[in-house]
All heavy atoms as TSV, in Angstrom:
chain	resi	resn	atom	element	x	y	z
A	1	MET	N	N	0.834	-1.174	0.000
A	1	MET	CA	C	0.000	0.000	0.000
A	1	MET	C	C	0.885	1.245	0.000
A	1	MET	O	O	1.092	1.847	-1.017
A	1	MET	CB	C	-0.936	-0.035	1.193
A	1	MET	CG	C	-1.716	1.234	1.375
A	1	MET	SD	S	-2.695	1.270	2.859
A	1	MET	CE	C	-4.280	1.331	2.114
A	2	TYR	N	N	1.408	1.656	1.143
A	2	TYR	CA	C	2.272	2.831	1.239
A	2	TYR	C	C	3.624	2.392	1.791
A	2	TYR	O	O	3.709	1.496	2.623
A	2	TYR	CB	C	1.660	3.892	2.162
A	2	TYR	CG	C	0.415	4.510	1.575
A	2	TYR	CD1	C	-0.831	3.969	1.812
A	2	TYR	CD2	C	0.502	5.628	0.763
A	2	TYR	CE1	C	-1.962	4.521	1.255
A	2	TYR	CE2	C	-0.632	6.198	0.201
A	2	TYR	CZ	C	-1.867	5.633	0.454
A	2	TYR	OH	O	-2.985	6.182	-0.104
A	3	GLU	N	N	4.659	3.056	1.322
A	3	GLU	CA	C	5.997	2.758	1.805
A	3	GLU	C	C	6.298	3.573	3.056
A	3	GLU	O	O	5.808	4.693	3.217
A	3	GLU	CB	C	7.023	3.079	0.722
A	3	GLU	CG	C	6.916	2.180	-0.481
A	3	GLU	CD	C	7.991	2.474	-1.503
A	3	GLU	OE1	O	9.063	3.004	-1.130
A	3	GLU	OE2	O	7.761	2.175	-2.676
A	4	ASN	N	N	7.116	3.013	3.932
A	4	ASN	CA	C	7.558	3.726	5.121
A	4	ASN	C	C	8.275	4.996	4.686
A	4	ASN	O	O	9.201	4.956	3.886
A	4	ASN	CB	C	8.480	2.834	5.951
A	4	ASN	CG	C	8.792	3.420	7.296
A	4	ASN	OD1	O	8.002	4.160	7.858
A	4	ASN	ND2	N	9.950	3.087	7.823
A	5	GLY	N	N	7.819	6.131	5.181
A	5	GLY	CA	C	8.443	7.398	4.849
A	5	GLY	C	C	7.788	8.140	3.705
A	5	GLY	O	O	8.180	9.263	3.392
A	6	GLN	N	N	6.768	7.540	3.092
A	6	GLN	CA	C	6.085	8.194	1.978
A	6	GLN	C	C	5.287	9.401	2.476
A	6	GLN	O	O	4.564	9.312	3.457
A	6	GLN	CB	C	5.155	7.201	1.284
A	6	GLN	CG	C	4.465	7.764	0.068
A	6	GLN	CD	C	3.667	6.700	-0.670
A	6	GLN	OE1	O	3.877	5.512	-0.488
A	6	GLN	NE2	N	2.745	7.143	-1.505
A	7	HIS	N	N	5.422	10.523	1.796
A	7	HIS	CA	C	4.696	11.739	2.171
A	7	HIS	C	C	3.237	11.610	1.745
A	7	HIS	O	O	2.937	11.126	0.660
A	7	HIS	CB	C	5.328	12.962	1.518
A	7	HIS	CG	C	6.603	13.367	2.159
A	7	HIS	ND1	N	6.862	14.653	2.549
A	7	HIS	CD2	C	7.706	12.658	2.509
A	7	HIS	CE1	C	8.057	14.718	3.098
A	7	HIS	NE2	N	8.587	13.512	3.076
A	8	LEU	N	N	2.360	12.054	2.623
A	8	LEU	CA	C	0.920	12.000	2.375
A	8	LEU	C	C	0.424	13.415	2.105
A	8	LEU	O	O	0.693	14.327	2.890
A	8	LEU	CB	C	0.202	11.417	3.590
A	8	LEU	CG	C	0.752	10.091	4.096
A	8	LEU	CD1	C	0.051	9.683	5.369
A	8	LEU	CD2	C	0.616	9.021	3.037
A	9	THR	N	N	-0.296	13.589	1.014
A	9	THR	CA	C	-0.771	14.922	0.654
A	9	THR	C	C	-2.234	14.935	0.237
A	9	THR	O	O	-2.920	15.924	0.450
A	9	THR	CB	C	0.061	15.513	-0.496
A	9	THR	OG1	O	0.019	14.612	-1.603
A	9	THR	CG2	C	1.512	15.739	-0.073
A	10	GLU	N	N	-2.713	13.864	-0.346
A	10	GLU	CA	C	-4.063	13.834	-0.904
A	10	GLU	C	C	-5.068	13.267	0.107
A	10	GLU	O	O	-4.708	12.447	0.954
A	10	GLU	CB	C	-4.084	12.967	-2.171
A	10	GLU	CG	C	-3.100	13.409	-3.233
A	10	GLU	CD	C	-3.391	14.795	-3.771
A	10	GLU	OE1	O	-4.579	15.154	-3.909
A	10	GLU	OE2	O	-2.431	15.533	-4.050
A	11	ASP	N	N	-6.320	13.704	-0.017
A	11	ASP	CA	C	-7.366	13.206	0.879
A	11	ASP	C	C	-7.428	11.687	0.880
A	11	ASP	O	O	-7.579	11.070	1.934
A	11	ASP	CB	C	-8.736	13.760	0.476
A	11	ASP	CG	C	-8.914	15.223	0.839
A	11	ASP	OD1	O	-8.071	15.780	1.578
A	11	ASP	OD2	O	-9.913	15.803	0.383
A	12	ASN	N	N	-7.314	11.069	-0.310
A	12	ASN	CA	C	-7.402	9.604	-0.376
A	12	ASN	C	C	-6.246	8.929	0.350
A	12	ASN	O	O	-6.402	7.824	0.866
A	12	ASN	CB	C	-7.525	9.106	-1.816
A	12	ASN	CG	C	-6.307	9.388	-2.659
A	12	ASN	OD1	O	-5.693	10.440	-2.558
A	12	ASN	ND2	N	-5.967	8.453	-3.517
A	13	HIS	N	N	-5.076	9.574	0.439
A	13	HIS	CA	C	-3.962	9.021	1.219
A	13	HIS	C	C	-4.378	8.890	2.689
A	13	HIS	O	O	-4.170	7.853	3.318
A	13	HIS	CB	C	-2.731	9.933	1.175
A	13	HIS	CG	C	-2.097	10.072	-0.162
A	13	HIS	ND1	N	-1.182	11.059	-0.427
A	13	HIS	CD2	C	-2.237	9.374	-1.310
A	13	HIS	CE1	C	-0.771	10.958	-1.684
A	13	HIS	NE2	N	-1.409	9.942	-2.234
A	14	PHE	N	N	-4.966	9.963	3.213
A	14	PHE	CA	C	-5.368	9.973	4.618
A	14	PHE	C	C	-6.536	9.020	4.868
A	14	PHE	O	O	-6.572	8.326	5.886
A	14	PHE	CB	C	-5.705	11.394	5.071
A	14	PHE	CG	C	-4.514	12.306	5.041
A	14	PHE	CD1	C	-4.380	13.261	4.039
A	14	PHE	CD2	C	-3.517	12.202	5.992
A	14	PHE	CE1	C	-3.271	14.098	4.001
A	14	PHE	CE2	C	-2.399	13.033	5.964
A	14	PHE	CZ	C	-2.284	13.986	4.965
A	15	GLN	N	N	-7.471	8.952	3.929
A	15	GLN	CA	C	-8.599	8.028	4.076
A	15	GLN	C	C	-8.112	6.584	4.091
A	15	GLN	O	O	-8.612	5.757	4.867
A	15	GLN	CB	C	-9.627	8.238	2.949
A	15	GLN	CG	C	-10.364	9.550	3.035
A	15	GLN	CD	C	-11.227	9.681	4.285
A	15	GLN	OE1	O	-11.494	8.736	5.011
A	15	GLN	NE2	N	-11.660	10.891	4.561
A	16	ASP	N	N	-7.141	6.254	3.248
A	16	ASP	CA	C	-6.553	4.902	3.257
A	16	ASP	C	C	-5.936	4.596	4.611
A	16	ASP	O	O	-6.076	3.492	5.132
A	16	ASP	CB	C	-5.462	4.775	2.186
A	16	ASP	CG	C	-6.006	4.676	0.777
A	16	ASP	OD1	O	-7.219	4.425	0.608
A	16	ASP	OD2	O	-5.204	4.865	-0.164
A	17	HIS	N	N	-5.262	5.572	5.202
A	17	HIS	CA	C	-4.619	5.362	6.499
A	17	HIS	C	C	-5.654	5.182	7.612
A	17	HIS	O	O	-5.430	4.403	8.539
A	17	HIS	CB	C	-3.646	6.500	6.808
A	17	HIS	CG	C	-2.338	6.334	6.095
A	17	HIS	ND1	N	-2.216	6.429	4.731
A	17	HIS	CD2	C	-1.099	6.040	6.552
A	17	HIS	CE1	C	-0.969	6.203	4.376
A	17	HIS	NE2	N	-0.264	5.969	5.474
A	18	ILE	N	N	-6.761	5.874	7.504
A	18	ILE	CA	C	-7.855	5.667	8.464
A	18	ILE	C	C	-8.421	4.263	8.299
A	18	ILE	O	O	-8.538	3.506	9.262
A	18	ILE	CB	C	-8.973	6.712	8.274
A	18	ILE	CG1	C	-8.507	8.097	8.695
A	18	ILE	CG2	C	-10.226	6.312	9.058
A	18	ILE	CD1	C	-9.479	9.219	8.334
A	19	GLU	N	N	-8.767	3.919	7.066
A	19	GLU	CA	C	-9.414	2.633	6.776
A	19	GLU	C	C	-8.554	1.437	7.174
A	19	GLU	O	O	-9.039	0.461	7.721
A	19	GLU	CB	C	-9.744	2.565	5.287
A	19	GLU	CG	C	-10.468	1.299	4.868
A	19	GLU	CD	C	-10.806	1.293	3.396
A	19	GLU	OE1	O	-11.047	2.370	2.818
A	19	GLU	OE2	O	-10.822	0.189	2.819
A	20	HIS	N	N	-7.260	1.525	6.907
A	20	HIS	CA	C	-6.360	0.395	7.155
A	20	HIS	C	C	-5.572	0.527	8.456
A	20	HIS	O	O	-4.688	-0.291	8.738
A	20	HIS	CB	C	-5.414	0.213	5.970
A	20	HIS	CG	C	-6.130	-0.101	4.696
A	20	HIS	ND1	N	-6.692	-1.330	4.444
A	20	HIS	CD2	C	-6.422	0.671	3.621
A	20	HIS	CE1	C	-7.276	-1.320	3.259
A	20	HIS	NE2	N	-7.123	-0.094	2.752
A	21	GLU	N	N	-5.878	1.570	9.228
A	21	GLU	CA	C	-5.240	1.802	10.531
A	21	GLU	C	C	-3.713	1.802	10.444
A	21	GLU	O	O	-3.022	1.135	11.204
A	21	GLU	CB	C	-5.737	0.791	11.557
A	21	GLU	CG	C	-7.231	0.891	11.797
A	21	GLU	CD	C	-7.753	-0.094	12.822
A	21	GLU	OE1	O	-7.118	-1.138	13.054
A	21	GLU	OE2	O	-8.812	0.215	13.392
A	22	VAL	N	N	-3.219	2.586	9.501
A	22	VAL	CA	C	-1.777	2.753	9.319
A	22	VAL	C	C	-1.377	4.056	10.002
A	22	VAL	O	O	-1.967	5.107	9.731
A	22	VAL	CB	C	-1.406	2.797	7.817
A	22	VAL	CG1	C	0.084	3.056	7.636
A	22	VAL	CG2	C	-1.823	1.511	7.124
A	23	PRO	N	N	-0.391	4.032	10.887
A	23	PRO	CA	C	0.018	5.256	11.576
A	23	PRO	C	C	0.719	6.253	10.646
A	23	PRO	O	O	1.270	5.875	9.611
A	23	PRO	CB	C	0.976	4.767	12.665
A	23	PRO	CG	C	1.386	3.415	12.268
A	23	PRO	CD	C	0.354	2.865	11.343
A	24	VAL	N	N	0.663	7.510	11.053
A	24	VAL	CA	C	1.370	8.574	10.347
A	24	VAL	C	C	2.237	9.331	11.341
A	24	VAL	O	O	1.927	9.407	12.530
A	24	VAL	CB	C	0.409	9.561	9.647
A	24	VAL	CG1	C	-0.427	8.858	8.614
A	24	VAL	CG2	C	-0.463	10.296	10.630
A	25	GLN	N	N	3.315	9.853	10.833
A	25	GLN	CA	C	4.198	10.688	11.640
A	25	GLN	C	C	4.014	12.122	11.168
A	25	GLN	O	O	3.885	12.383	9.963
A	25	GLN	CB	C	5.649	10.249	11.486
A	25	GLN	CG	C	6.574	10.859	12.493
A	25	GLN	CD	C	7.915	10.131	12.558
A	25	GLN	OE1	O	8.211	9.263	11.757
A	25	GLN	NE2	N	8.715	10.511	13.526
A	26	VAL	N	N	3.980	13.044	12.114
A	26	VAL	CA	C	3.731	14.452	11.826
A	26	VAL	C	C	5.015	15.242	12.088
A	26	VAL	O	O	5.630	15.091	13.149
A	26	VAL	CB	C	2.588	14.997	12.712
A	26	VAL	CG1	C	2.285	16.442	12.355
A	26	VAL	CG2	C	1.341	14.130	12.595
A	27	TYR	N	N	5.394	16.067	11.112
A	27	TYR	CA	C	6.595	16.894	11.222
A	27	TYR	C	C	6.238	18.361	11.051
A	27	TYR	O	O	5.393	18.716	10.225
A	27	TYR	CB	C	7.606	16.547	10.117
A	27	TYR	CG	C	8.292	15.234	10.303
A	27	TYR	CD1	C	7.769	14.065	9.763
A	27	TYR	CD2	C	9.485	15.156	11.005
A	27	TYR	CE1	C	8.412	12.853	9.920
A	27	TYR	CE2	C	10.140	13.942	11.173
A	27	TYR	CZ	C	9.595	12.795	10.624
A	27	TYR	OH	O	10.231	11.606	10.778
A	28	LEU	N	N	6.894	19.187	11.830
A	28	LEU	CA	C	6.879	20.636	11.623
A	28	LEU	C	C	8.254	20.979	11.101
A	28	LEU	O	O	9.249	20.835	11.837
A	28	LEU	CB	C	6.578	21.381	12.925
A	28	LEU	CG	C	6.546	22.902	12.821
A	28	LEU	CD1	C	5.513	23.361	11.795
A	28	LEU	CD2	C	6.251	23.513	14.174
A	29	GLU	N	N	8.317	21.367	9.845
A	29	GLU	CA	C	9.567	21.503	9.112
A	29	GLU	C	C	10.258	20.144	9.142
A	29	GLU	O	O	9.695	19.183	8.667
A	29	GLU	CB	C	10.393	22.658	9.640
A	29	GLU	CG	C	9.708	23.987	9.438
A	29	GLU	CD	C	10.509	25.167	9.909
A	29	GLU	OE1	O	11.684	24.997	10.301
A	29	GLU	OE2	O	9.952	26.276	9.879
A	30	LYS	N	N	11.418	20.012	9.745
A	30	LYS	CA	C	12.104	18.711	9.782
A	30	LYS	C	C	12.112	18.109	11.178
A	30	LYS	O	O	12.830	17.154	11.453
A	30	LYS	CB	C	13.531	18.860	9.266
A	30	LYS	CG	C	13.589	19.204	7.796
A	30	LYS	CD	C	15.011	19.250	7.281
A	30	LYS	CE	C	15.014	19.563	5.804
A	30	LYS	NZ	N	16.325	19.469	5.213
A	31	THR	N	N	11.287	18.653	12.067
A	31	THR	CA	C	11.247	18.209	13.451
A	31	THR	C	C	10.012	17.356	13.712
A	31	THR	O	O	8.888	17.785	13.424
A	31	THR	CB	C	11.243	19.431	14.403
A	31	THR	OG1	O	12.385	20.231	14.123
A	31	THR	CG2	C	11.262	18.992	15.848
A	32	HIS	N	N	10.247	16.168	14.278
A	32	HIS	CA	C	9.138	15.279	14.640
A	32	HIS	C	C	8.247	15.965	15.665
A	32	HIS	O	O	8.723	16.519	16.643
A	32	HIS	CB	C	9.696	13.973	15.224
A	32	HIS	CG	C	8.676	13.154	15.944
A	32	HIS	ND1	N	7.807	12.323	15.295
A	32	HIS	CD2	C	8.376	13.068	17.252
A	32	HIS	CE1	C	7.004	11.748	16.199
A	32	HIS	NE2	N	7.343	12.185	17.393
A	33	ASP	N	N	6.939	15.892	15.430
A	33	ASP	CA	C	5.990	16.506	16.357
A	33	ASP	C	C	5.073	15.478	16.996
A	33	ASP	O	O	4.731	15.595	18.167
A	33	ASP	CB	C	5.166	17.575	15.622
A	33	ASP	CG	C	4.455	18.497	16.569
A	33	ASP	OD1	O	5.088	19.446	17.065
A	33	ASP	OD2	O	3.262	18.249	16.835
A	34	ASP	N	N	4.660	14.443	16.241
A	34	ASP	CA	C	3.692	13.467	16.756
A	34	ASP	C	C	3.702	12.244	15.858
A	34	ASP	O	O	4.172	12.293	14.723
A	34	ASP	CB	C	2.293	14.098	16.759
A	34	ASP	CG	C	1.311	13.422	17.696
A	34	ASP	OD1	O	1.675	12.410	18.337
A	34	ASP	OD2	O	0.175	13.916	17.796
A	35	ILE	N	N	3.174	11.139	16.383
A	35	ILE	CA	C	2.934	9.939	15.589
A	35	ILE	C	C	1.673	9.290	16.128
A	35	ILE	O	O	1.439	9.286	17.345
A	35	ILE	CB	C	4.136	8.963	15.602
A	35	ILE	CG1	C	3.932	7.882	14.545
A	35	ILE	CG2	C	4.396	8.405	16.982
A	35	ILE	CD1	C	5.187	7.109	14.204
A	36	GLY	N	N	0.846	8.817	15.230
A	36	GLY	CA	C	-0.402	8.193	15.653
A	36	GLY	C	C	-1.282	7.887	14.461
A	36	GLY	O	O	-0.814	7.852	13.320
A	37	PHE	N	N	-2.565	7.695	14.737
A	37	PHE	CA	C	-3.511	7.326	13.697
A	37	PHE	C	C	-4.366	8.527	13.310
A	37	PHE	O	O	-4.767	9.321	14.164
A	37	PHE	CB	C	-4.408	6.185	14.181
A	37	PHE	CG	C	-3.633	4.924	14.441
A	37	PHE	CD1	C	-3.232	4.605	15.725
A	37	PHE	CD2	C	-3.288	4.082	13.403
A	37	PHE	CE1	C	-2.505	3.451	15.972
A	37	PHE	CE2	C	-2.558	2.932	13.641
A	37	PHE	CZ	C	-2.168	2.616	14.927
A	38	VAL	N	N	-4.639	8.644	12.029
A	38	VAL	CA	C	-5.494	9.715	11.528
A	38	VAL	C	C	-6.915	9.448	12.003
A	38	VAL	O	O	-7.436	8.347	11.842
A	38	VAL	CB	C	-5.449	9.789	9.985
A	38	VAL	CG1	C	-6.402	10.855	9.468
A	38	VAL	CG2	C	-4.040	10.054	9.497
A	39	GLU	N	N	-7.514	10.461	12.611
A	39	GLU	CA	C	-8.883	10.345	13.108
A	39	GLU	C	C	-9.881	11.050	12.206
A	39	GLU	O	O	-11.027	10.621	12.091
A	39	GLU	CB	C	-8.969	10.940	14.511
A	39	GLU	CG	C	-8.067	10.247	15.513
A	39	GLU	CD	C	-7.952	11.015	16.806
A	39	GLU	OE1	O	-8.888	11.763	17.165
A	39	GLU	OE2	O	-6.910	10.886	17.466
A	40	LYS	N	N	-9.438	12.139	11.591
A	40	LYS	CA	C	-10.345	12.946	10.781
A	40	LYS	C	C	-9.550	13.708	9.736
A	40	LYS	O	O	-8.409	14.095	9.977
A	40	LYS	CB	C	-11.096	13.915	11.679
A	40	LYS	CG	C	-12.306	14.530	11.075
A	40	LYS	CD	C	-13.102	15.247	12.149
A	40	LYS	CE	C	-14.557	15.108	11.781
A	40	LYS	NZ	N	-15.455	15.545	12.794
A	41	VAL	N	N	-10.197	13.940	8.583
A	41	VAL	CA	C	-9.570	14.661	7.484
A	41	VAL	C	C	-10.495	15.790	7.058
A	41	VAL	O	O	-11.696	15.585	6.897
A	41	VAL	CB	C	-9.347	13.719	6.278
A	41	VAL	CG1	C	-8.741	14.469	5.112
A	41	VAL	CG2	C	-8.484	12.544	6.660
A	42	SER	N	N	-9.941	16.985	6.894
A	42	SER	CA	C	-10.707	18.091	6.313
A	42	SER	C	C	-9.816	18.770	5.284
A	42	SER	O	O	-8.639	18.427	5.136
A	42	SER	CB	C	-11.160	19.076	7.385
A	42	SER	OG	O	-10.084	19.889	7.801
A	43	GLN	N	N	-10.359	19.757	4.633
A	43	GLN	CA	C	-9.601	20.477	3.617
A	43	GLN	C	C	-8.381	21.178	4.211
A	43	GLN	O	O	-7.342	21.283	3.568
A	43	GLN	CB	C	-10.506	21.502	2.946
A	43	GLN	CG	C	-9.842	22.275	1.836
A	43	GLN	CD	C	-10.816	23.236	1.175
A	43	GLN	OE1	O	-12.015	23.197	1.423
A	43	GLN	NE2	N	-10.298	24.104	0.337
A	44	ASP	N	N	-8.492	21.611	5.472
A	44	ASP	CA	C	-7.427	22.400	6.082
A	44	ASP	C	C	-6.626	21.688	7.160
A	44	ASP	O	O	-5.504	22.086	7.453
A	44	ASP	CB	C	-8.014	23.676	6.689
A	44	ASP	CG	C	-8.653	24.558	5.629
A	44	ASP	OD1	O	-8.032	24.756	4.568
A	44	ASP	OD2	O	-9.777	25.030	5.866
A	45	TYR	N	N	-7.215	20.652	7.774
A	45	TYR	CA	C	-6.587	20.000	8.929
A	45	TYR	C	C	-6.651	18.490	8.851
A	45	TYR	O	O	-7.550	17.926	8.250
A	45	TYR	CB	C	-7.280	20.435	10.233
A	45	TYR	CG	C	-7.100	21.892	10.531
A	45	TYR	CD1	C	-8.031	22.832	10.109
A	45	TYR	CD2	C	-5.981	22.342	11.219
A	45	TYR	CE1	C	-7.852	24.174	10.362
A	45	TYR	CE2	C	-5.795	23.685	11.474
A	45	TYR	CZ	C	-6.735	24.597	11.048
A	45	TYR	OH	O	-6.544	25.922	11.296
A	46	ILE	N	N	-5.672	17.861	9.531
A	46	ILE	CA	C	-5.663	16.415	9.755
A	46	ILE	C	C	-5.650	16.237	11.268
A	46	ILE	O	O	-4.819	16.822	11.960
A	46	ILE	CB	C	-4.407	15.751	9.137
A	46	ILE	CG1	C	-4.307	16.059	7.634
A	46	ILE	CG2	C	-4.408	14.257	9.412
A	46	ILE	CD1	C	-5.439	15.545	6.793
A	47	LYS	N	N	-6.570	15.420	11.773
A	47	LYS	CA	C	-6.641	15.182	13.214
A	47	LYS	C	C	-5.907	13.879	13.542
A	47	LYS	O	O	-6.246	12.816	13.023
A	47	LYS	CB	C	-8.098	15.094	13.670
A	47	LYS	CG	C	-8.248	14.952	15.163
A	47	LYS	CD	C	-9.723	14.891	15.560
A	47	LYS	CE	C	-9.876	14.751	17.063
A	47	LYS	NZ	N	-11.302	14.568	17.443
A	48	VAL	N	N	-4.905	13.989	14.417
A	48	VAL	CA	C	-4.118	12.846	14.898
A	48	VAL	C	C	-4.005	12.999	16.406
A	48	VAL	O	O	-3.629	14.071	16.903
A	48	VAL	CB	C	-2.705	12.833	14.260
A	48	VAL	CG1	C	-1.858	11.710	14.829
A	48	VAL	CG2	C	-2.790	12.722	12.745
A	49	ASN	N	N	-4.335	11.948	17.148
A	49	ASN	CA	C	-4.224	11.971	18.617
A	49	ASN	C	C	-4.954	13.157	19.248
A	49	ASN	O	O	-4.403	13.864	20.095
A	49	ASN	CB	C	-2.753	11.966	19.058
A	49	ASN	CG	C	-2.044	10.696	18.672
A	49	ASN	OD1	O	-2.663	9.650	18.541
A	49	ASN	ND2	N	-0.747	10.778	18.485
A	50	ASP	N	N	-6.180	13.383	18.815
A	50	ASP	CA	C	-7.017	14.470	19.350
A	50	ASP	C	C	-6.447	15.862	19.114
A	50	ASP	O	O	-6.837	16.814	19.774
A	50	ASP	CB	C	-7.285	14.277	20.851
A	50	ASP	CG	C	-8.187	13.092	21.125
A	50	ASP	OD1	O	-9.100	12.834	20.317
A	50	ASP	OD2	O	-7.989	12.429	22.147
A	51	THR	N	N	-5.508	15.990	18.184
A	51	THR	CA	C	-4.923	17.287	17.842
A	51	THR	C	C	-5.139	17.549	16.359
A	51	THR	O	O	-4.914	16.671	15.536
A	51	THR	CB	C	-3.415	17.300	18.148
A	51	THR	OG1	O	-3.226	16.990	19.539
A	51	THR	CG2	C	-2.793	18.646	17.845
A	52	PHE	N	N	-5.570	18.774	16.031
A	52	PHE	CA	C	-5.745	19.169	14.642
A	52	PHE	C	C	-4.455	19.809	14.140
A	52	PHE	O	O	-3.979	20.785	14.714
A	52	PHE	CB	C	-6.907	20.158	14.514
A	52	PHE	CG	C	-8.244	19.522	14.727
A	52	PHE	CD1	C	-8.792	19.452	15.989
A	52	PHE	CD2	C	-8.949	18.977	13.663
A	52	PHE	CE1	C	-10.027	18.865	16.202
A	52	PHE	CE2	C	-10.185	18.384	13.855
A	52	PHE	CZ	C	-10.731	18.329	15.126
A	53	TYR	N	N	-3.912	19.244	13.050
A	53	TYR	CA	C	-2.679	19.753	12.452
A	53	TYR	C	C	-3.001	20.391	11.102
A	53	TYR	O	O	-3.659	19.771	10.261
A	53	TYR	CB	C	-1.672	18.616	12.239
A	53	TYR	CG	C	-1.142	18.055	13.535
A	53	TYR	CD1	C	-1.678	16.897	14.087
A	53	TYR	CD2	C	-0.106	18.696	14.201
A	53	TYR	CE1	C	-1.191	16.397	15.279
A	53	TYR	CE2	C	0.391	18.189	15.394
A	53	TYR	CZ	C	-0.160	17.039	15.926
A	53	TYR	OH	O	0.327	16.543	17.107
A	54	SER	N	N	-2.527	21.598	10.901
A	54	SER	CA	C	-2.740	22.307	9.645
A	54	SER	C	C	-2.024	21.597	8.501
A	54	SER	O	O	-0.828	21.279	8.605
A	54	SER	CB	C	-2.199	23.732	9.767
A	54	SER	OG	O	-2.141	24.350	8.505
A	55	ARG	N	N	-2.742	21.369	7.426
A	55	ARG	CA	C	-2.136	20.747	6.248
A	55	ARG	C	C	-1.136	21.682	5.586
A	55	ARG	O	O	-0.247	21.216	4.862
A	55	ARG	CB	C	-3.225	20.335	5.262
A	55	ARG	CG	C	-4.056	19.189	5.800
A	55	ARG	CD	C	-5.209	18.862	4.915
A	55	ARG	NE	N	-4.794	18.056	3.789
A	55	ARG	CZ	C	-5.618	17.315	3.065
A	55	ARG	NH1	N	-6.910	17.275	3.351
A	55	ARG	NH2	N	-5.175	16.619	2.059
A	56	GLN	N	N	-1.253	22.969	5.842
A	56	GLN	CA	C	-0.333	23.953	5.268
A	56	GLN	C	C	0.993	24.003	6.033
A	56	GLN	O	O	2.037	24.222	5.439
A	56	GLN	CB	C	-0.966	25.352	5.307
A	56	GLN	CG	C	-2.274	25.457	4.574
A	56	GLN	CD	C	-2.090	25.451	3.071
A	56	GLN	OE1	O	-1.095	25.955	2.571
A	56	GLN	NE2	N	-3.040	24.894	2.353
A	57	MET	N	N	0.932	23.791	7.345
A	57	MET	CA	C	2.124	23.951	8.193
A	57	MET	C	C	2.896	22.662	8.428
A	57	MET	O	O	4.111	22.698	8.625
A	57	MET	CB	C	1.710	24.506	9.563
A	57	MET	CG	C	1.227	25.925	9.534
A	57	MET	SD	S	0.773	26.511	11.175
A	57	MET	CE	C	2.291	26.280	12.074
A	58	PHE	N	N	2.209	21.531	8.446
A	58	PHE	CA	C	2.827	20.270	8.841
A	58	PHE	C	C	2.983	19.329	7.652
A	58	PHE	O	O	2.261	19.425	6.668
A	58	PHE	CB	C	1.985	19.583	9.922
A	58	PHE	CG	C	2.005	20.311	11.234
A	58	PHE	CD1	C	1.096	21.325	11.497
A	58	PHE	CD2	C	2.939	19.999	12.209
A	58	PHE	CE1	C	1.104	22.011	12.698
A	58	PHE	CE2	C	2.969	20.681	13.416
A	58	PHE	CZ	C	2.053	21.689	13.650
A	59	THR	N	N	3.933	18.410	7.793
A	59	THR	CA	C	4.163	17.353	6.815
A	59	THR	C	C	3.737	16.042	7.453
A	59	THR	O	O	4.026	15.799	8.630
A	59	THR	CB	C	5.658	17.284	6.435
A	59	THR	OG1	O	6.054	18.558	5.909
A	59	THR	CG2	C	5.927	16.201	5.412
A	60	PHE	N	N	3.080	15.190	6.667
A	60	PHE	CA	C	2.564	13.913	7.162
A	60	PHE	C	C	3.237	12.787	6.385
A	60	PHE	O	O	3.294	12.821	5.156
A	60	PHE	CB	C	1.045	13.865	6.981
A	60	PHE	CG	C	0.352	15.015	7.649
A	60	PHE	CD1	C	0.126	16.200	6.971
A	60	PHE	CD2	C	-0.038	14.921	8.970
A	60	PHE	CE1	C	-0.492	17.272	7.594
A	60	PHE	CE2	C	-0.657	15.997	9.611
A	60	PHE	CZ	C	-0.881	17.179	8.908
A	61	VAL	N	N	3.739	11.802	7.136
A	61	VAL	CA	C	4.530	10.725	6.551
A	61	VAL	C	C	3.953	9.381	6.995
A	61	VAL	O	O	3.628	9.183	8.164
A	61	VAL	CB	C	6.002	10.844	7.017
A	61	VAL	CG1	C	6.844	9.700	6.516
A	61	VAL	CG2	C	6.581	12.183	6.580
A	62	SER	N	N	3.833	8.464	6.044
A	62	SER	CA	C	3.306	7.123	6.337
A	62	SER	C	C	4.323	6.322	7.151
A	62	SER	O	O	5.519	6.338	6.834
A	62	SER	CB	C	2.996	6.402	5.030
A	62	SER	OG	O	2.420	5.152	5.285
A	63	ARG	N	N	3.843	5.631	8.176
A	63	ARG	CA	C	4.705	4.792	9.010
A	63	ARG	C	C	4.084	3.405	9.214
A	63	ARG	O	O	3.796	2.989	10.345
A	63	ARG	CB	C	4.938	5.454	10.374
A	63	ARG	CG	C	5.765	6.705	10.300
A	63	ARG	CD	C	7.164	6.387	9.845
A	63	ARG	NE	N	7.995	7.599	9.882
A	63	ARG	CZ	C	8.919	7.874	9.010
A	63	ARG	NH1	N	9.148	7.042	8.019
A	63	ARG	NH2	N	9.620	8.970	9.106
A	64	PRO	N	N	3.897	2.641	8.124
A	64	PRO	CA	C	3.343	1.293	8.284
A	64	PRO	C	C	4.281	0.440	9.140
A	64	PRO	O	O	5.503	0.574	9.067
A	64	PRO	CB	C	3.248	0.761	6.863
A	64	PRO	CG	C	4.169	1.595	6.062
A	64	PRO	CD	C	4.247	2.922	6.747
A	65	GLY	N	N	3.700	-0.386	9.960
A	65	GLY	CA	C	4.494	-1.280	10.802
A	65	GLY	C	C	4.977	-0.662	12.100
A	65	GLY	O	O	5.609	-1.311	12.909
A	66	TYR	N	N	4.676	0.618	12.307
A	66	TYR	CA	C	5.128	1.267	13.551
A	66	TYR	C	C	4.272	0.823	14.707
A	66	TYR	O	O	3.105	0.672	14.657
A	66	TYR	CB	C	5.068	2.789	13.430
A	66	TYR	CG	C	5.467	3.501	14.708
A	66	TYR	CD1	C	6.798	3.690	15.016
A	66	TYR	CD2	C	4.507	3.937	15.606
A	66	TYR	CE1	C	7.161	4.328	16.192
A	66	TYR	CE2	C	4.867	4.573	16.788
A	66	TYR	CZ	C	6.183	4.748	17.075
A	66	TYR	OH	O	6.546	5.379	18.240
């Protein structure tokens, strides 16, 4: 499905991670901020671990097997 370290940008990427319960890692610039499961997707935000992360400010990376 997704490779470890693959950047997620499209709504369907996040929906796949929700459906298949694949964790994502959240980065602010190059600094790790969080890792967990996607709970919700909107046009502007991705919700991970009860926190809303701006799609404009943060980078989301697939972490299958974590």
